[in-house]
Phi, psi and omega in degrees: 000140177232136174250128179225164180295145172288143167235164178300338175294342179273353185305308184302322176298312183295316180301306185297321177294316179298312178303317180295313186287325196243355184307315181298318177296314183298312179300314184298314188267327187242358177082007177144159183278137176233103183296332181295323177295314179300314184303317181298322184282335184272117178209157184298333182290335185228000183253137182231145181257135178256124177245146179226120183050052177063014177247145171293119183254333184181193179200163171214155177242119183239112182254144171237092178243249177282339181223164173269118192228114173278095187283330183205141171219123181227132174231133178299150183304318181296344185247003179283159179065032177237011179085006184293321183295320179295317180295321178297314181298317177302317179301312179297322177297313178301310176301320178295317179294321176302326181271006175089014178271138179268341186222143175245132183249148175204170174229156178220131176309152182306326183249020182276120179296343179298340177306322179301317179298312184301316179297318180298330181266010173099008176283143180237142176288128175245347176197157177232122177262187177294337183238338191226155162268129173267124186230156181211161171223128173286127187263140181258000000 
């Protein structure tokens, strides 16, 4: 697995993967997809592309503002169950620690099976909204 910086040439890949993976959740909880919101969130400073055997396999958005926040993590269906999610999370934890953050935050839709991965890796639910589990991991 390789993690590289996002470029504007990656936008369509990130948009299409997010739409494919998340449309059902977005429709269910928020009433529909809005490309403008996705476009606002994807930027070179916080978006990373994940490659597996020289193919684009996924992406993640990791923000460092007042908190370390894994805002989005997406892996293509053909690349799931290969350990990429765990490796991405470990990478985000390390980067957060390097920047001086003690905690990494993320969210998971209420019915998203990825929550089990997060829990297995030590993330704990600290709040539940109408649509998400709010989760965090204390970094050592």
